[in-house]
All heavy atoms as TSV, in Angstrom:
chain	resi	resn	atom	element	x	y	z
A	1	MET	N	N	101.378	-171.379	-31.401
A	1	MET	CA	C	100.200	-170.988	-32.126
A	1	MET	C	C	100.249	-171.706	-33.468
A	1	MET	O	O	101.289	-171.787	-34.099
A	1	MET	CB	C	100.191	-169.473	-32.296
A	1	MET	CG	C	99.017	-168.920	-33.015
A	1	MET	SD	S	97.464	-168.736	-32.120
A	1	MET	CE	C	97.864	-167.817	-30.685
A	2	LEU	N	N	99.120	-172.212	-33.886
A	2	LEU	CA	C	99.041	-172.985	-35.123
A	2	LEU	C	C	97.770	-172.635	-35.870
A	2	LEU	O	O	96.701	-172.553	-35.271
A	2	LEU	CB	C	99.040	-174.481	-34.778
A	2	LEU	CG	C	98.753	-175.441	-35.915
A	2	LEU	CD1	C	99.954	-175.543	-36.830
A	2	LEU	CD2	C	98.397	-176.804	-35.362
A	3	SER	N	N	97.883	-172.445	-37.161
A	3	SER	CA	C	96.712	-172.255	-38.011
A	3	SER	C	C	96.480	-173.573	-38.737
A	3	SER	O	O	97.391	-174.100	-39.371
A	3	SER	CB	C	96.971	-171.128	-39.010
A	3	SER	OG	O	95.865	-171.008	-39.882
A	4	ASP	N	N	95.285	-174.118	-38.621
A	4	ASP	CA	C	94.989	-175.438	-39.187
A	4	ASP	C	C	93.626	-175.425	-39.880
A	4	ASP	O	O	92.705	-176.130	-39.467
A	4	ASP	CB	C	95.031	-176.489	-38.067
A	4	ASP	CG	C	94.923	-177.910	-38.566
A	4	ASP	OD1	O	95.225	-178.175	-39.744
A	4	ASP	OD2	O	94.519	-178.769	-37.761
A	5	PRO	N	N	93.463	-174.618	-40.930
A	5	PRO	CA	C	92.146	-174.497	-41.567
A	5	PRO	C	C	91.629	-175.790	-42.183
A	5	PRO	O	O	90.424	-175.979	-42.300
A	5	PRO	CB	C	92.352	-173.408	-42.630
A	5	PRO	CG	C	93.816	-173.366	-42.874
A	5	PRO	CD	C	94.469	-173.786	-41.593
A	6	GLY	N	N	92.517	-176.703	-42.553
A	6	GLY	CA	C	92.077	-177.974	-43.138
A	6	GLY	C	C	91.876	-179.075	-42.114
A	6	GLY	O	O	91.538	-180.207	-42.470
A	7	HIS	N	N	92.107	-178.791	-40.830
A	7	HIS	CA	C	91.917	-179.708	-39.702
A	7	HIS	C	C	92.876	-180.895	-39.683
A	7	HIS	O	O	92.664	-181.849	-38.948
A	7	HIS	CB	C	90.474	-180.244	-39.637
A	7	HIS	CG	C	89.441	-179.204	-39.748
A	7	HIS	ND1	N	88.412	-179.295	-40.622
A	7	HIS	CD2	C	89.296	-178.016	-39.123
A	7	HIS	CE1	C	87.643	-178.222	-40.534
A	7	HIS	NE2	N	88.172	-177.428	-39.622
A	8	ALA	N	N	93.939	-180.872	-40.475
A	8	ALA	CA	C	94.863	-182.005	-40.561
A	8	ALA	C	C	95.500	-182.330	-39.208
A	8	ALA	O	O	95.550	-183.496	-38.805
A	8	ALA	CB	C	95.940	-181.731	-41.603
A	9	VAL	N	N	95.996	-181.309	-38.508
A	9	VAL	CA	C	96.645	-181.540	-37.213
A	9	VAL	C	C	95.605	-181.935	-36.170
A	9	VAL	O	O	95.818	-182.862	-35.385
A	9	VAL	CB	C	97.446	-180.302	-36.764
A	9	VAL	CG1	C	98.033	-180.502	-35.373
A	9	VAL	CG2	C	98.549	-179.998	-37.768
A	10	LEU	N	N	94.472	-181.243	-36.167
A	10	LEU	CA	C	93.398	-181.584	-35.229
A	10	LEU	C	C	92.985	-183.049	-35.386
A	10	LEU	O	O	92.840	-183.773	-34.403
A	10	LEU	CB	C	92.175	-180.686	-35.458
A	10	LEU	CG	C	92.301	-179.247	-34.988
A	10	LEU	CD1	C	91.172	-178.417	-35.567
A	10	LEU	CD2	C	92.300	-179.178	-33.490
A	11	GLU	N	N	92.816	-183.491	-36.617
A	11	GLU	CA	C	92.413	-184.879	-36.858
A	11	GLU	C	C	93.515	-185.853	-36.470
A	11	GLU	O	O	93.239	-186.923	-35.920
A	11	GLU	CB	C	92.008	-185.047	-38.320
A	11	GLU	CG	C	90.687	-184.337	-38.622
A	11	GLU	CD	C	90.285	-184.390	-40.083
A	11	GLU	OE1	O	90.876	-185.178	-40.856
A	11	GLU	OE2	O	89.371	-183.624	-40.453
A	12	ALA	N	N	94.773	-185.508	-36.728
A	12	ALA	CA	C	95.894	-186.381	-36.358
A	12	ALA	C	C	95.959	-186.599	-34.848
A	12	ALA	O	O	96.315	-187.684	-34.393
A	12	ALA	CB	C	97.212	-185.785	-36.866
A	13	TYR	N	N	95.591	-185.582	-34.083
A	13	TYR	CA	C	95.607	-185.677	-32.625
A	13	TYR	C	C	94.265	-186.127	-32.051
A	13	TYR	O	O	94.104	-186.210	-30.839
A	13	TYR	CB	C	96.001	-184.333	-31.999
A	13	TYR	CG	C	97.490	-184.092	-31.998
A	13	TYR	CD1	C	98.132	-183.563	-33.105
A	13	TYR	CD2	C	98.246	-184.398	-30.884
A	13	TYR	CE1	C	99.490	-183.343	-33.104
A	13	TYR	CE2	C	99.612	-184.187	-30.855
A	13	TYR	CZ	C	100.228	-183.663	-31.982
A	13	TYR	OH	O	101.586	-183.446	-31.968
A	14	GLY	N	N	93.300	-186.394	-32.898
A	14	GLY	CA	C	91.991	-186.827	-32.421
A	14	GLY	C	C	91.185	-185.716	-31.792
A	14	GLY	O	O	90.295	-185.959	-30.983
A	15	ALA	N	N	91.487	-184.478	-32.156
A	15	ALA	CA	C	90.832	-183.329	-31.539
A	15	ALA	C	C	89.796	-182.678	-32.460
A	15	ALA	O	O	89.425	-181.525	-32.270
A	15	ALA	CB	C	91.885	-182.304	-31.116
A	16	TYR	N	N	89.347	-183.398	-33.468
A	16	TYR	CA	C	88.311	-182.898	-34.362
A	16	TYR	C	C	87.412	-184.067	-34.728
A	16	TYR	O	O	87.885	-185.134	-35.114
A	16	TYR	CB	C	88.924	-182.317	-35.649
A	16	TYR	CG	C	87.915	-181.622	-36.533
A	16	TYR	CD1	C	87.606	-180.287	-36.323
A	16	TYR	CD2	C	87.260	-182.294	-37.550
A	16	TYR	CE1	C	86.675	-179.634	-37.116
A	16	TYR	CE2	C	86.330	-181.652	-38.345
A	16	TYR	CZ	C	86.038	-180.325	-38.128
A	16	TYR	OH	O	85.108	-179.685	-38.915
A	17	GLY	N	N	86.125	-183.891	-34.559
A	17	GLY	CA	C	85.192	-184.961	-34.893
A	17	GLY	C	C	83.836	-184.722	-34.278
A	17	GLY	O	O	83.483	-183.599	-33.918
A	18	GLU	N	N	83.074	-185.811	-34.157
A	18	GLU	CA	C	81.731	-185.718	-33.589
A	18	GLU	C	C	81.790	-185.404	-32.104
A	18	GLU	O	O	82.618	-185.932	-31.381
A	18	GLU	CB	C	80.970	-187.031	-33.775
A	18	GLU	CG	C	80.300	-187.141	-35.095
A	18	GLU	CD	C	79.305	-188.305	-35.141
A	18	GLU	OE1	O	79.069	-188.971	-34.117
A	18	GLU	OE2	O	78.781	-188.524	-36.228
A	19	LYS	N	N	80.859	-184.543	-31.694
A	19	LYS	CA	C	80.741	-184.205	-30.279
A	19	LYS	C	C	79.300	-183.810	-30.013
A	19	LYS	O	O	78.536	-183.527	-30.937
A	19	LYS	CB	C	81.698	-183.082	-29.896
A	19	LYS	CG	C	81.431	-181.781	-30.645
A	19	LYS	CD	C	82.443	-180.727	-30.264
A	19	LYS	CE	C	82.125	-179.411	-30.951
A	19	LYS	NZ	N	82.999	-178.338	-30.492
A	20	LYS	N	N	78.919	-183.802	-28.772
A	20	LYS	CA	C	77.582	-183.383	-28.370
A	20	LYS	C	C	77.629	-181.934	-27.931
A	20	LYS	O	O	78.500	-181.532	-27.164
A	20	LYS	CB	C	77.064	-184.226	-27.209
A	20	LYS	CG	C	76.805	-185.669	-27.563
A	20	LYS	CD	C	75.448	-185.813	-28.159
A	20	LYS	CE	C	75.149	-187.299	-28.302
A	20	LYS	NZ	N	73.907	-187.554	-28.934
A	21	LEU	N	N	76.690	-181.140	-28.426
A	21	LEU	CA	C	76.592	-179.740	-28.051
A	21	LEU	C	C	75.133	-179.449	-27.766
A	21	LEU	O	O	74.299	-179.466	-28.667
A	21	LEU	CB	C	77.125	-178.855	-29.182
A	21	LEU	CG	C	77.190	-177.357	-28.923
A	21	LEU	CD1	C	78.123	-177.059	-27.752
A	21	LEU	CD2	C	77.674	-176.632	-30.162
A	22	TYR	N	N	74.823	-179.235	-26.494
A	22	TYR	CA	C	73.445	-179.006	-26.053
A	22	TYR	C	C	72.512	-180.120	-26.505
A	22	TYR	O	O	71.402	-179.879	-26.965
A	22	TYR	CB	C	72.941	-177.637	-26.537
A	22	TYR	CG	C	73.783	-176.490	-26.052
A	22	TYR	CD1	C	74.582	-175.780	-26.934
A	22	TYR	CD2	C	73.797	-176.143	-24.707
A	22	TYR	CE1	C	75.373	-174.738	-26.481
A	22	TYR	CE2	C	74.591	-175.103	-24.251
A	22	TYR	CZ	C	75.368	-174.399	-25.140
A	22	TYR	OH	O	76.148	-173.360	-24.681
A	23	GLY	N	N	73.003	-181.363	-26.414
A	23	GLY	CA	C	72.188	-182.526	-26.751
A	23	GLY	C	C	72.133	-182.857	-28.230
A	23	GLY	O	O	71.548	-183.849	-28.619
A	24	LYS	N	N	72.763	-182.042	-29.044
A	24	LYS	CA	C	72.752	-182.257	-30.487
A	24	LYS	C	C	74.144	-182.698	-30.942
A	24	LYS	O	O	75.149	-182.153	-30.496
A	24	LYS	CB	C	72.371	-180.952	-31.195
A	24	LYS	CG	C	72.290	-181.051	-32.683
A	24	LYS	CD	C	71.878	-179.714	-33.289
A	24	LYS	CE	C	71.895	-179.805	-34.804
A	24	LYS	NZ	N	71.593	-178.516	-35.425
A	25	THR	N	N	74.211	-183.698	-31.823
A	25	THR	CA	C	75.491	-184.150	-32.342
A	25	THR	C	C	75.960	-183.204	-33.433
A	25	THR	O	O	75.230	-182.898	-34.370
A	25	THR	CB	C	75.372	-185.581	-32.907
A	25	THR	OG1	O	74.926	-186.451	-31.866
A	25	THR	CG2	C	76.705	-186.075	-33.432
A	26	THR	N	N	77.187	-182.718	-33.274
A	26	THR	CA	C	77.789	-181.819	-34.247
A	26	THR	C	C	79.195	-182.313	-34.570
A	26	THR	O	O	79.723	-183.207	-33.908
A	26	THR	CB	C	77.880	-180.374	-33.718
A	26	THR	OG1	O	78.721	-180.361	-32.565
A	26	THR	CG2	C	76.534	-179.821	-33.348
A	27	VAL	N	N	79.808	-181.727	-35.562
A	27	VAL	CA	C	81.197	-182.019	-35.905
A	27	VAL	C	C	81.994	-180.732	-35.719
A	27	VAL	O	O	81.579	-179.670	-36.175
A	27	VAL	CB	C	81.324	-182.519	-37.363
A	27	VAL	CG1	C	82.778	-182.721	-37.738
A	27	VAL	CG2	C	80.538	-183.807	-37.555
A	28	GLY	N	N	83.117	-180.837	-35.021
A	28	GLY	CA	C	83.936	-179.660	-34.792
A	28	GLY	C	C	85.131	-179.964	-33.927
A	28	GLY	O	O	85.488	-181.129	-33.712
A	29	VAL	N	N	85.736	-178.923	-33.411
A	29	VAL	CA	C	86.916	-179.055	-32.559
A	29	VAL	C	C	86.500	-179.606	-31.206
A	29	VAL	O	O	85.557	-179.110	-30.582
A	29	VAL	CB	C	87.616	-177.681	-32.387
A	29	VAL	CG1	C	88.781	-177.790	-31.413
A	29	VAL	CG2	C	88.080	-177.162	-33.736
A	30	ILE	N	N	87.186	-180.641	-30.757
A	30	ILE	CA	C	86.959	-181.228	-29.439
A	30	ILE	C	C	87.972	-180.588	-28.493
A	30	ILE	O	O	89.186	-180.728	-28.699
A	30	ILE	CB	C	87.147	-182.761	-29.488
A	30	ILE	CG1	C	86.162	-183.369	-30.482
A	30	ILE	CG2	C	86.994	-183.361	-28.094
A	30	ILE	CD1	C	86.474	-184.797	-30.873
A	31	ARG	N	N	87.484	-179.861	-27.502
A	31	ARG	CA	C	88.386	-179.166	-26.588
A	31	ARG	C	C	89.329	-180.182	-25.960
A	31	ARG	O	O	88.895	-181.142	-25.327
A	31	ARG	CB	C	87.599	-178.437	-25.506
A	31	ARG	CG	C	88.474	-177.551	-24.640
A	31	ARG	CD	C	87.672	-176.849	-23.612
A	31	ARG	NE	N	86.708	-175.972	-24.281
A	31	ARG	CZ	C	86.254	-174.856	-23.773
A	31	ARG	NH1	N	86.636	-174.472	-22.584
A	31	ARG	NH2	N	85.387	-174.124	-24.412
A	32	SER	N	N	90.608	-179.974	-26.144
A	32	SER	CA	C	91.615	-180.954	-25.738
A	32	SER	C	C	92.841	-180.264	-25.167
A	32	SER	O	O	93.125	-179.114	-25.484
A	32	SER	CB	C	92.059	-181.782	-26.952
A	32	SER	OG	O	90.963	-182.278	-27.663
A	33	THR	N	N	93.588	-181.016	-24.348
A	33	THR	CA	C	94.852	-180.548	-23.813
A	33	THR	C	C	95.886	-181.632	-24.018
A	33	THR	O	O	95.602	-182.806	-23.769
A	33	THR	CB	C	94.734	-180.233	-22.306
A	33	THR	OG1	O	93.781	-179.185	-22.131
A	33	THR	CG2	C	96.064	-179.812	-21.720
A	34	PHE	N	N	97.076	-181.232	-24.446
A	34	PHE	CA	C	98.169	-182.179	-24.637
A	34	PHE	C	C	99.371	-181.701	-23.850
A	34	PHE	O	O	99.761	-180.542	-23.957
A	34	PHE	CB	C	98.538	-182.283	-26.124
A	34	PHE	CG	C	97.391	-182.729	-26.972
A	34	PHE	CD1	C	96.558	-181.801	-27.585
A	34	PHE	CD2	C	97.105	-184.069	-27.129
A	34	PHE	CE1	C	95.489	-182.197	-28.358
A	34	PHE	CE2	C	96.025	-184.480	-27.901
A	34	PHE	CZ	C	95.222	-183.544	-28.512
A	35	VAL	N	N	99.964	-182.593	-23.067
A	35	VAL	CA	C	101.181	-182.288	-22.335
A	35	VAL	C	C	102.317	-182.908	-23.148
A	35	VAL	O	O	102.330	-184.113	-23.393
A	35	VAL	CB	C	101.154	-182.883	-20.909
A	35	VAL	CG1	C	102.465	-182.597	-20.185
A	35	VAL	CG2	C	99.972	-182.330	-20.128
A	36	VAL	N	N	103.243	-182.044	-23.585
A	36	VAL	CA	C	104.340	-182.465	-24.453
A	36	VAL	C	C	105.650	-182.340	-23.680
A	36	VAL	O	O	105.913	-181.302	-23.057
A	36	VAL	CB	C	104.377	-181.592	-25.727
A	36	VAL	CG1	C	105.493	-182.029	-26.651
A	36	VAL	CG2	C	103.029	-181.641	-26.442
A	37	ASP	N	N	106.485	-183.405	-23.731
A	37	ASP	CA	C	107.754	-183.353	-23.000
A	37	ASP	C	C	108.808	-182.577	-23.790
A	37	ASP	O	O	108.563	-182.103	-24.898
A	37	ASP	CB	C	108.234	-184.752	-22.619
A	37	ASP	CG	C	108.707	-185.593	-23.794
A	37	ASP	OD1	O	108.878	-185.063	-24.906
A	37	ASP	OD2	O	108.911	-186.810	-23.595
A	38	ALA	N	N	109.996	-182.438	-23.210
A	38	ALA	CA	C	111.067	-181.651	-23.815
A	38	ALA	C	C	111.523	-182.202	-25.162
A	38	ALA	O	O	112.063	-181.470	-25.992
A	38	ALA	CB	C	112.251	-181.566	-22.854
A	39	ASP	N	N	111.291	-183.491	-25.402
A	39	ASP	CA	C	111.679	-184.119	-26.669
A	39	ASP	C	C	110.566	-184.073	-27.707
A	39	ASP	O	O	110.705	-184.633	-28.789
A	39	ASP	CB	C	112.100	-185.566	-26.434
A	39	ASP	CG	C	113.350	-185.671	-25.572
A	39	ASP	OD1	O	114.270	-184.843	-25.763
A	39	ASP	OD2	O	113.406	-186.574	-24.715
A	40	GLY	N	N	109.449	-183.435	-27.357
A	40	GLY	CA	C	108.347	-183.302	-28.302
A	40	GLY	C	C	107.367	-184.461	-28.309
A	40	GLY	O	O	106.503	-184.528	-29.173
A	41	ARG	N	N	107.479	-185.370	-27.346
A	41	ARG	CA	C	106.555	-186.510	-27.256
A	41	ARG	C	C	105.348	-186.140	-26.404
A	41	ARG	O	O	105.487	-185.472	-25.380
A	41	ARG	CB	C	107.257	-187.723	-26.648
A	41	ARG	CG	C	108.316	-188.330	-27.553
A	41	ARG	CD	C	108.878	-189.609	-26.948
A	41	ARG	NE	N	109.505	-189.347	-25.661
A	41	ARG	CZ	C	110.817	-189.251	-25.461
A	41	ARG	NH1	N	111.646	-189.414	-26.459
A	41	ARG	NH2	N	111.290	-189.006	-24.268
A	42	VAL	N	N	104.185	-186.600	-26.824
A	42	VAL	CA	C	102.967	-186.360	-26.059
A	42	VAL	C	C	102.974	-187.293	-24.843
A	42	VAL	O	O	102.985	-188.510	-24.990
A	42	VAL	CB	C	101.702	-186.595	-26.911
A	42	VAL	CG1	C	100.448	-186.444	-26.061
A	42	VAL	CG2	C	101.667	-185.637	-28.098
A	43	GLU	N	N	103.009	-186.717	-23.659
A	43	GLU	CA	C	102.996	-187.496	-22.418
A	43	GLU	C	C	101.580	-187.752	-21.931
A	43	GLU	O	O	101.308	-188.754	-21.298
A	43	GLU	CB	C	103.769	-186.769	-21.319
A	43	GLU	CG	C	105.258	-186.800	-21.498
A	43	GLU	CD	C	105.977	-186.289	-20.264
A	43	GLU	OE1	O	105.326	-185.908	-19.266
A	43	GLU	OE2	O	107.207	-186.261	-20.299
A	44	LYS	N	N	100.686	-186.815	-22.209
A	44	LYS	CA	C	99.315	-186.920	-21.711
A	44	LYS	C	C	98.391	-186.238	-22.705
A	44	LYS	O	O	98.683	-185.153	-23.189
A	44	LYS	CB	C	99.211	-186.255	-20.349
A	44	LYS	CG	C	97.886	-186.379	-19.664
A	44	LYS	CD	C	97.977	-185.733	-18.294
A	44	LYS	CE	C	96.887	-186.167	-17.376
A	44	LYS	NZ	N	96.916	-187.530	-16.965
A	45	ALA	N	N	97.285	-186.903	-23.007
A	45	ALA	CA	C	96.260	-186.328	-23.877
A	45	ALA	C	C	94.934	-186.366	-23.128
A	45	ALA	O	O	94.560	-187.403	-22.592
A	45	ALA	CB	C	96.164	-187.102	-25.176
A	46	MET	N	N	94.271	-185.239	-23.083
A	46	MET	CA	C	92.990	-185.143	-22.392
A	46	MET	C	C	91.972	-184.553	-23.368
A	46	MET	O	O	92.212	-183.498	-23.942
A	46	MET	CB	C	93.127	-184.253	-21.159
A	46	MET	CG	C	94.172	-184.740	-20.181
A	46	MET	SD	S	94.570	-183.524	-18.912
A	46	MET	CE	C	93.112	-183.647	-17.904
A	47	TYR	N	N	90.852	-185.252	-23.548
A	47	TYR	CA	C	89.832	-184.830	-24.508
A	47	TYR	C	C	88.537	-184.466	-23.792
A	47	TYR	O	O	88.241	-184.996	-22.733
A	47	TYR	CB	C	89.551	-185.953	-25.505
A	47	TYR	CG	C	90.744	-186.320	-26.336
A	47	TYR	CD1	C	91.601	-187.338	-25.951
A	47	TYR	CD2	C	91.033	-185.623	-27.495
A	47	TYR	CE1	C	92.711	-187.667	-26.711
A	47	TYR	CE2	C	92.139	-185.935	-28.261
A	47	TYR	CZ	C	92.968	-186.959	-27.867
A	47	TYR	OH	O	94.067	-187.271	-28.625
A	48	GLY	N	N	87.774	-183.572	-24.405
A	48	GLY	CA	C	86.481	-183.192	-23.855
A	48	GLY	C	C	86.595	-182.466	-22.534
A	48	GLY	O	O	85.704	-182.564	-21.696
A	49	VAL	N	N	87.675	-181.730	-22.347
A	49	VAL	CA	C	87.890	-181.043	-21.071
A	49	VAL	C	C	86.947	-179.846	-20.940
A	49	VAL	O	O	86.499	-179.276	-21.928
A	49	VAL	CB	C	89.362	-180.584	-20.928
A	49	VAL	CG1	C	90.295	-181.756	-20.971
A	49	VAL	CG2	C	89.737	-179.575	-21.984
A	50	LYS	N	N	86.638	-179.506	-19.729
A	50	LYS	CA	C	85.826	-178.325	-19.415
A	50	LYS	C	C	86.764	-177.209	-18.973
A	50	LYS	O	O	87.760	-177.446	-18.297
A	50	LYS	CB	C	84.837	-178.628	-18.279
A	50	LYS	CG	C	83.934	-179.803	-18.541
A	50	LYS	CD	C	82.937	-179.485	-19.613
A	50	LYS	CE	C	81.987	-180.658	-19.786
A	50	LYS	NZ	N	81.376	-180.710	-21.068
A	51	ALA	N	N	86.464	-175.995	-19.360
A	51	ALA	CA	C	87.336	-174.864	-19.039
A	51	ALA	C	C	87.426	-174.624	-17.536
A	51	ALA	O	O	88.513	-174.381	-17.006
A	51	ALA	CB	C	86.837	-173.601	-19.744
A	52	THR	N	N	86.305	-174.717	-16.839
A	52	THR	CA	C	86.278	-174.427	-15.410
A	52	THR	C	C	87.081	-175.464	-14.631
A	52	THR	O	O	86.789	-176.649	-14.678
A	52	THR	CB	C	84.827	-174.398	-14.893
A	52	THR	OG1	O	84.084	-173.456	-15.655
A	52	THR	CG2	C	84.776	-174.034	-13.418
A	53	GLY	N	N	88.124	-175.007	-13.950
A	53	GLY	CA	C	88.929	-175.867	-13.094
A	53	GLY	C	C	89.948	-176.725	-13.817
A	53	GLY	O	O	90.724	-177.445	-13.178
A	54	HIS	N	N	89.989	-176.655	-15.135
A	54	HIS	CA	C	90.877	-177.546	-15.887
A	54	HIS	C	C	92.353	-177.269	-15.612
A	54	HIS	O	O	93.128	-178.195	-15.402
A	54	HIS	CB	C	90.584	-177.454	-17.385
A	54	HIS	CG	C	91.500	-178.296	-18.213
A	54	HIS	ND1	N	91.539	-179.659	-18.091
A	54	HIS	CD2	C	92.414	-177.969	-19.150
A	54	HIS	CE1	C	92.435	-180.142	-18.927
A	54	HIS	NE2	N	92.981	-179.133	-19.584
A	55	VAL	N	N	92.749	-176.016	-15.602
A	55	VAL	CA	C	94.156	-175.685	-15.402
A	55	VAL	C	C	94.621	-176.137	-14.027
A	55	VAL	O	O	95.695	-176.731	-13.891
A	55	VAL	CB	C	94.412	-174.173	-15.607
A	55	VAL	CG1	C	95.829	-173.803	-15.206
A	55	VAL	CG2	C	94.152	-173.799	-17.054
A	56	ALA	N	N	93.822	-175.912	-13.007
A	56	ALA	CA	C	94.196	-176.334	-11.652
A	56	ALA	C	C	94.329	-177.847	-11.579
A	56	ALA	O	O	95.280	-178.366	-10.987
A	56	ALA	CB	C	93.159	-175.844	-10.647
A	57	ARG	N	N	93.383	-178.568	-12.193
A	57	ARG	CA	C	93.441	-180.036	-12.198
A	57	ARG	C	C	94.685	-180.524	-12.944
A	57	ARG	O	O	95.385	-181.417	-12.473
A	57	ARG	CB	C	92.183	-180.597	-12.846
A	57	ARG	CG	C	92.130	-182.101	-12.810
A	57	ARG	CD	C	90.806	-182.618	-13.373
A	57	ARG	NE	N	91.135	-183.692	-14.255
A	57	ARG	CZ	C	90.575	-183.930	-15.424
A	57	ARG	NH1	N	89.634	-183.135	-15.871
A	57	ARG	NH2	N	90.935	-184.931	-16.162
A	58	LEU	N	N	94.962	-179.929	-14.068
A	58	LEU	CA	C	96.120	-180.326	-14.866
A	58	LEU	C	C	97.423	-180.073	-14.108
A	58	LEU	O	O	98.313	-180.921	-14.087
A	58	LEU	CB	C	96.129	-179.561	-16.193
A	58	LEU	CG	C	97.249	-179.890	-17.155
A	58	LEU	CD1	C	97.180	-181.350	-17.573
A	58	LEU	CD2	C	97.172	-178.992	-18.370
A	59	ARG	N	N	97.523	-178.918	-13.460
A	59	ARG	CA	C	98.728	-178.605	-12.678
A	59	ARG	C	C	98.937	-179.630	-11.577
A	59	ARG	O	O	100.055	-180.054	-11.318
A	59	ARG	CB	C	98.638	-177.204	-12.100
A	59	ARG	CG	C	98.763	-176.121	-13.162
A	59	ARG	CD	C	98.586	-174.751	-12.531
A	59	ARG	NE	N	99.642	-174.537	-11.546
A	59	ARG	CZ	C	100.567	-173.604	-11.654
A	59	ARG	NH1	N	100.551	-172.784	-12.675
A	59	ARG	NH2	N	101.482	-173.476	-10.728
A	60	THR	N	N	97.868	-180.060	-10.930
A	60	THR	CA	C	97.975	-181.060	-9.880
A	60	THR	C	C	98.427	-182.395	-10.470
A	60	THR	O	O	99.312	-183.051	-9.922
A	60	THR	CB	C	96.602	-181.250	-9.181
A	60	THR	OG1	O	96.241	-180.001	-8.577
A	60	THR	CG2	C	96.675	-182.318	-8.111
A	61	GLU	N	N	97.845	-182.798	-11.582
A	61	GLU	CA	C	98.169	-184.088	-12.181
A	61	GLU	C	C	99.602	-184.159	-12.678
A	61	GLU	O	O	100.228	-185.215	-12.580
A	61	GLU	CB	C	97.211	-184.385	-13.343
A	61	GLU	CG	C	95.830	-184.746	-12.882
A	61	GLU	CD	C	94.911	-185.123	-14.033
A	61	GLU	OE1	O	95.408	-185.411	-15.143
A	61	GLU	OE2	O	93.694	-185.129	-13.807
A	62	VAL	N	N	100.137	-183.075	-13.224
A	62	VAL	CA	C	101.508	-183.111	-13.744
A	62	VAL	C	C	102.531	-182.597	-12.734
A	62	VAL	O	O	103.723	-182.613	-13.004
A	62	VAL	CB	C	101.643	-182.343	-15.083
A	62	VAL	CG1	C	100.805	-182.993	-16.144
A	62	VAL	CG2	C	101.337	-180.891	-14.943
A	63	GLY	N	N	102.064	-182.148	-11.578
A	63	GLY	CA	C	102.960	-181.741	-10.508
A	63	GLY	C	C	103.666	-180.420	-10.728
A	63	GLY	O	O	104.833	-180.249	-10.388
A	64	VAL	N	N	102.928	-179.453	-11.266
A	64	VAL	CA	C	103.513	-178.127	-11.499
A	64	VAL	C	C	103.026	-177.165	-10.447
A	64	VAL	O	O	101.910	-177.112	-10.090
A	64	VAL	CB	C	103.141	-177.604	-12.906
A	64	VAL	CG1	C	103.686	-176.211	-13.110
A	64	VAL	CG2	C	103.681	-178.535	-13.962
């Protein structure tokens, strides 16, 4: 769990910026998933993910 009111971490990971919401361009959190290995390295970054079916797809892709 992380509190990031200044968006520093979100911006460092590319998870904050312009996005489309109901056809309108807005600025905010870009729904993202990061797979981190045991050494703390990002193995996979996925941006603009949809909640429906995402966990099942991710489990298949990483073999869990």
